[in-house]
C-alpha positions as CSV (number, residue, x, y, z in Angstrom):
1,M,65.8,251.5,-150.0
2,E,64.2,253.8,-147.3
3,P,66.3,255.2,-144.8
4,R,64.3,253.1,-141.8
5,D,65.0,249.8,-143.9
6,L,68.9,250.9,-144.5
7,L,69.2,251.5,-140.9
8,A,67.8,248.0,-139.9
9,E,70.5,246.3,-142.4
10,L,73.0,248.3,-141.1
11,E,72.3,247.4,-137.7
12,R,72.1,243.5,-138.6
13,K,75.4,243.9,-140.5
14,V,76.9,245.1,-137.2
15,L,75.5,242.6,-135.1
16,Q,76.8,240.1,-137.8
17,L,80.3,241.4,-137.6
18,Q,80.0,241.3,-133.8
19,A,79.0,237.7,-133.7
20,F,81.7,236.8,-136.2
21,N,84.5,238.7,-134.0
22,D,83.4,237.4,-130.8
23,I,83.1,233.4,-132.3
24,G,86.6,233.9,-133.7
25,R,88.2,235.0,-130.8
26,T,86.6,232.2,-128.6
27,L,87.7,229.6,-131.2
28,A,91.1,231.0,-131.0
29,G,91.4,230.6,-127.5
30,T,89.7,227.4,-126.6
31,L,89.4,223.6,-127.8
32,D,86.4,223.0,-125.6
33,I,83.5,222.4,-128.2
34,H,80.8,222.9,-125.8
35,E,82.2,226.6,-124.8
36,V,82.3,227.5,-128.8
37,L,78.8,225.7,-129.4
38,A,77.2,227.5,-126.8
39,L,78.4,230.8,-128.1
40,I,77.4,230.0,-131.6
41,M,74.1,229.0,-130.1
42,Q,73.9,232.6,-128.3
43,K,74.7,234.2,-131.7
44,V,72.4,232.5,-134.0
45,S,69.5,233.7,-131.8
46,E,70.9,237.2,-131.5
47,V,71.3,237.8,-135.2
48,L,68.9,235.4,-136.9
49,R,66.0,235.6,-134.0
50,P,64.7,232.3,-135.1
51,G,61.8,230.8,-133.0
52,H,63.1,227.2,-132.7
53,W,66.5,226.2,-134.1
54,S,68.7,222.9,-134.0
55,L,72.4,221.7,-134.3
56,L,72.1,218.1,-135.5
57,L,75.5,216.3,-136.1
58,V,76.0,213.2,-138.3
59,D,76.5,209.8,-136.5
60,E,78.9,208.0,-139.2
61,Q,78.5,204.7,-137.9
62,K,74.6,204.6,-138.0
63,H,74.3,206.7,-141.2
64,D,71.8,209.3,-139.0
65,L,71.7,212.9,-137.7
66,V,71.1,213.3,-133.8
67,F,70.3,216.5,-132.2
68,E,73.4,218.0,-130.4
69,I,71.2,221.3,-129.5
70,A,67.6,222.1,-129.7
71,V,66.3,225.2,-128.7
72,G,62.8,226.7,-128.4
73,E,59.4,225.2,-126.7
74,G,59.1,221.3,-127.0
75,A,63.1,221.1,-128.0
76,E,63.7,218.9,-125.2
77,R,61.5,216.2,-126.6
78,L,63.7,216.3,-130.1
79,K,67.2,215.3,-128.2
80,A,66.1,211.5,-128.0
81,M,65.0,211.6,-131.8
82,R,67.3,210.7,-134.7
83,L,66.9,211.3,-138.4
84,P,68.2,209.2,-141.1
85,L,70.3,210.6,-143.6
86,G,67.8,211.7,-146.5
87,E,64.7,212.2,-144.3
88,G,63.2,215.7,-143.7
89,V,64.8,218.9,-144.9
90,A,67.8,218.4,-142.4
91,G,68.4,214.9,-143.6
92,S,68.1,216.3,-147.0
93,V,71.0,218.6,-146.3
94,A,73.3,216.3,-144.8
95,A,73.0,214.0,-147.7
96,T,73.3,216.5,-150.5
97,A,75.6,219.0,-148.8
98,E,73.7,221.6,-150.0
99,P,71.7,224.5,-148.0
100,L,68.0,224.6,-148.3
101,L,65.8,227.8,-147.7
102,V,62.0,226.6,-147.5
103,P,59.8,229.8,-147.2
104,D,56.7,227.4,-146.7
105,V,57.3,223.8,-145.6
106,R,53.7,222.9,-146.6
107,A,54.7,223.3,-150.2
108,D,57.8,220.9,-149.7
109,A,57.6,217.2,-149.9
110,R,60.9,216.8,-148.2
111,F,59.3,218.4,-144.9
112,A,59.2,215.2,-142.1
113,A,55.9,216.5,-140.1
114,R,57.1,213.7,-137.3
115,F,59.2,216.0,-135.6
116,D,56.4,218.9,-135.3
117,D,54.2,216.0,-133.6
118,A,56.9,215.5,-131.3
119,S,57.6,218.8,-130.1
120,G,54.3,220.9,-130.4
121,I,55.5,223.3,-132.8
122,V,53.8,224.4,-136.4
123,T,56.9,224.9,-138.7
124,G,56.1,227.3,-141.3
125,S,59.7,228.9,-142.8
126,L,62.6,226.8,-142.4
127,L,66.3,227.5,-143.1
128,A,69.0,224.6,-143.1
129,V,72.6,224.6,-143.9
130,P,75.4,221.9,-143.8
131,L,78.1,222.0,-141.2
132,R,81.1,221.0,-143.9
133,S,84.5,220.1,-143.2
134,K,87.3,218.9,-145.2
135,G,84.9,217.5,-148.0
136,R,82.8,216.0,-145.3
137,V,79.2,216.7,-143.5
138,L,79.7,216.9,-139.6
139,G,76.0,218.0,-139.5
140,V,73.0,220.6,-139.8
141,V,72.1,223.8,-138.5
142,E,68.4,224.1,-138.9
143,L,66.1,227.2,-137.9
144,V,62.6,227.3,-137.8
145,N,59.9,230.1,-138.0
146,P,61.8,233.6,-137.9
147,R,60.5,235.9,-135.3
148,G,58.6,239.0,-136.7
149,G,56.3,237.2,-139.6
150,H,58.5,237.3,-142.4
151,P,60.0,233.9,-143.9
152,F,63.8,233.5,-143.8
153,D,65.7,235.0,-147.0
154,T,69.0,234.7,-148.7
155,A,70.5,237.1,-146.5
156,D,69.5,234.7,-143.5
157,Q,71.0,231.9,-145.5
158,R,74.4,233.9,-146.1
159,T,74.6,234.7,-142.5
160,L,73.6,231.0,-141.1
161,E,76.1,229.5,-143.7
162,A,79.0,231.8,-142.1
163,L,78.2,230.9,-138.6
164,A,77.9,227.0,-139.6
165,D,81.4,227.4,-141.2
166,Y,82.7,228.6,-137.6
167,A,80.7,225.6,-135.9
168,A,82.4,223.1,-138.5
169,I,85.7,224.5,-137.2
170,A,84.9,224.0,-133.6
171,I,83.8,220.7,-134.1
172,D,86.6,219.7,-136.4
173,N,89.3,221.0,-134.0
174,A,88.1,219.3,-130.6
175,R,87.4,215.8,-132.4
176,A,91.0,216.6,-133.7
177,Y,92.5,217.4,-130.1
178,E,90.5,214.4,-128.7
179,R,92.2,212.1,-131.0
180,I,95.5,213.4,-130.3
181,R,94.9,213.1,-126.5
182,E,93.5,209.4,-127.0
183,L,97.0,208.7,-128.8
184,T,99.0,210.2,-125.8
185,L,96.9,208.0,-123.1
186,R,96.8,204.9,-124.9
187,D,99.3,202.1,-125.7
188,E,99.3,202.1,-129.7
189,H,99.5,198.3,-129.8
190,T,97.0,197.0,-127.6
191,G,94.5,200.0,-127.6
192,L,94.5,199.7,-123.6
193,F,95.4,202.9,-121.3
194,N,99.0,203.6,-120.8
195,S,101.4,204.1,-117.8
196,R,100.5,207.8,-118.1
197,H,97.2,207.7,-117.8
198,L,97.2,205.3,-114.9
199,W,99.5,207.7,-112.8
200,R,97.0,210.3,-113.6
201,Q,93.8,208.3,-112.6
202,L,95.7,206.8,-109.4
203,E,96.5,210.5,-108.3
204,L,92.5,211.1,-108.8
205,E,91.6,208.1,-107.1
206,V,93.8,208.9,-103.9
207,E,92.3,212.0,-103.6
208,R,88.8,210.5,-103.8
209,T,89.4,208.0,-101.3
210,A,90.9,210.6,-99.0
211,R,87.9,212.5,-99.0
212,T,85.2,210.1,-98.8
213,G,86.6,206.9,-97.4
214,R,85.8,204.4,-99.9
215,P,88.5,202.4,-101.5
216,F,90.0,201.3,-104.6
217,S,92.0,198.7,-105.7
218,L,95.0,197.9,-108.4
219,V,95.7,194.5,-109.9
220,F,99.1,193.7,-111.5
221,V,99.1,191.3,-114.1
222,D,102.2,189.8,-115.5
223,L,102.1,187.0,-118.1
224,D,103.8,183.7,-117.2
225,H,106.9,182.5,-119.2
226,F,106.0,185.1,-122.1
227,K,109.9,185.0,-123.3
228,Q,109.4,181.5,-124.4
229,V,106.5,182.5,-126.8
230,N,109.0,185.3,-128.4
231,D,111.8,182.5,-128.6
232,R,109.6,180.1,-129.9
233,F,107.1,181.5,-132.3
234,G,108.8,184.9,-132.7
235,H,107.8,188.6,-131.8
236,Q,105.1,188.9,-134.0
237,A,103.0,186.1,-132.5
238,G,103.8,187.4,-129.2
239,S,102.7,191.0,-130.1
240,S,99.6,189.1,-131.2
241,V,99.3,187.7,-127.6
242,L,99.9,190.9,-125.8
243,L,97.0,192.2,-128.2
244,E,94.7,189.1,-127.4
245,V,95.3,189.3,-123.6
246,G,94.3,193.1,-123.9
247,E,91.2,192.1,-125.5
248,L,90.2,189.5,-122.7
249,I,91.0,191.8,-119.6
250,R,89.2,194.2,-121.1
251,S,86.3,191.5,-121.8
252,C,86.3,190.7,-118.1
253,I,85.8,194.2,-116.2
254,R,83.5,196.6,-115.9
255,T,83.2,199.7,-118.0
256,I,84.4,201.9,-115.0
257,D,87.5,200.1,-114.6
258,V,90.7,201.2,-116.1
259,P,92.8,198.6,-118.2
260,V,96.3,199.6,-118.7
261,R,99.1,198.2,-120.8
262,Y,101.9,199.0,-118.0
263,G,104.8,197.6,-120.2
264,G,106.4,194.5,-122.1
265,D,104.5,191.8,-120.8
266,E,102.7,193.6,-117.9
267,F,99.3,194.9,-117.3
268,V,97.3,196.7,-114.5
269,V,93.8,196.9,-113.9
270,L,92.6,200.2,-111.9
271,L,89.1,199.2,-109.8
272,P,87.2,202.3,-108.5
273,E,85.2,202.0,-105.9
274,T,86.5,198.3,-105.3
275,D,87.6,196.9,-101.9
276,R,89.7,194.0,-101.3
277,A,86.9,190.9,-101.9
278,R,85.5,192.4,-104.7
279,A,89.2,193.1,-106.4
280,K,90.2,189.2,-105.6
281,E,87.0,188.4,-107.1
282,A,87.7,190.3,-110.5
283,A,91.1,189.2,-110.4
284,E,90.6,185.7,-110.2
285,R,87.6,186.4,-113.1
286,I,90.7,187.4,-115.2
287,R,92.8,184.7,-114.2
288,S,90.2,182.0,-114.8
289,A,89.4,183.3,-118.4
290,M,93.0,183.6,-119.2
291,E,93.5,179.9,-118.3
292,G,90.9,178.7,-120.6
293,A,91.7,180.8,-123.6
294,I,93.4,179.7,-126.6
295,F,95.6,182.6,-127.9
296,L,96.5,182.5,-131.7
297,G,93.9,180.0,-132.1
298,S,92.5,181.8,-135.3
299,G,95.4,180.2,-138.0
300,G,97.8,180.2,-135.4
301,P,99.3,177.6,-133.2
302,G,97.0,178.0,-130.4
303,L,98.7,178.9,-127.5
304,R,97.7,178.4,-123.7
305,V,99.0,181.6,-121.2
306,T,98.8,182.1,-118.1
307,A,99.6,185.0,-115.5
308,S,100.9,185.8,-112.1
309,F,98.3,188.2,-110.6
310,G,99.2,190.5,-107.4
311,L,96.4,193.2,-105.9
312,A,96.5,196.0,-103.5
313,T,93.7,198.3,-101.8
314,C,94.0,201.8,-101.3
315,P,94.0,202.7,-97.9
316,D,94.8,199.6,-96.1
317,D,97.8,198.9,-98.4
318,G,98.8,202.3,-99.1
319,D,97.8,206.0,-98.8
320,T,99.6,207.0,-102.1
321,A,99.7,206.1,-105.5
322,E,103.3,204.8,-105.0
323,K,102.7,202.7,-102.2
324,V,99.7,201.0,-103.8
325,V,101.4,200.4,-107.0
326,Q,104.5,198.9,-104.8
327,A,102.5,196.8,-102.7
328,A,100.4,195.4,-105.8
329,D,103.5,195.1,-107.5
330,A,105.3,193.4,-104.4
331,A,102.4,190.6,-104.1
332,M,102.3,189.8,-108.0
333,Y,106.1,188.8,-107.6
334,R,105.5,186.5,-104.6
335,V,103.0,184.3,-106.9
336,K,106.0,184.8,-109.8
337,E,108.4,183.0,-107.5
338,S,106.0,180.3,-106.5
339,T,103.4,178.9,-108.0
340,R,102.5,181.2,-110.9
341,N,99.0,181.0,-112.7
342,A,97.4,182.5,-109.0
343,V,96.5,185.7,-107.1
344,A,98.0,187.0,-104.4
345,S,96.8,190.2,-102.1
346,A,99.0,192.7,-100.4
347,G,96.7,192.2,-97.4
348,G,97.8,188.3,-97.1
């Protein structure tokens, strides 16, 4: 090897080691997938110097690839596109879990030209490696057209595979953390949020109302005569009813609303950006749906279940999370002690 070539190779090795060291430090210090992937994006550009590159993630439900990161001229137009597993070079890598080094895509039948058509680039040399973790392919890193005119080589492939391993660790760690976080914030039986999450969100809503003056509302839901369901049909039937009630509540509210299993047979719905009138409409919508529903209707006894509803609005009924909860709870108990199957407001 010529001295000039040897020096260039040493410089490349130093860059690689520095990249691996920086990424390793970041992985050890954060579970923020965006922070880690941003650093990997930077290091891919510095070490391998592709003209364009992409990180695609597998959508396991739709069995295709989506562009998580796309870098280079025209790359923004790729982000709305999807790639079925098996299509193109990246799709082939995702399907086989094996890297592909393509010196000239014009000589490879797997190349999908529609992505060049969309982005406006002309692909020559291409390198794609899988993101693998625990026997699964999480995605693909694909590099296009190295700067300098020469095609990608096996040394580039080894470097990219090492960087892809870091990216796979970051994605897997972030997803595991998110699953654990979800478990701590959700009721394991109904899948609704739990009271811990409710109090956290209430504090945020109180702060937002104090800052903007826009109200939020809270609806308490307590099932009527639920003990009779357990006594007559057993606790397993009672648990099934609670699950179905949770699903019904979720079907009656907006995506921004926060449905909570507060405990036992009590539920709460937090309604951001909602005044008293619209909160009454939301509570009545849930009440009416419950009154008309038949629970345990599929292979079960088929039960009618109603509930007592109480609502409160911030700031009118309280300017702290505790005051709003107490006001909604008190309104619910007024219904519980009178007609049941009705909605009462803390405002009268």
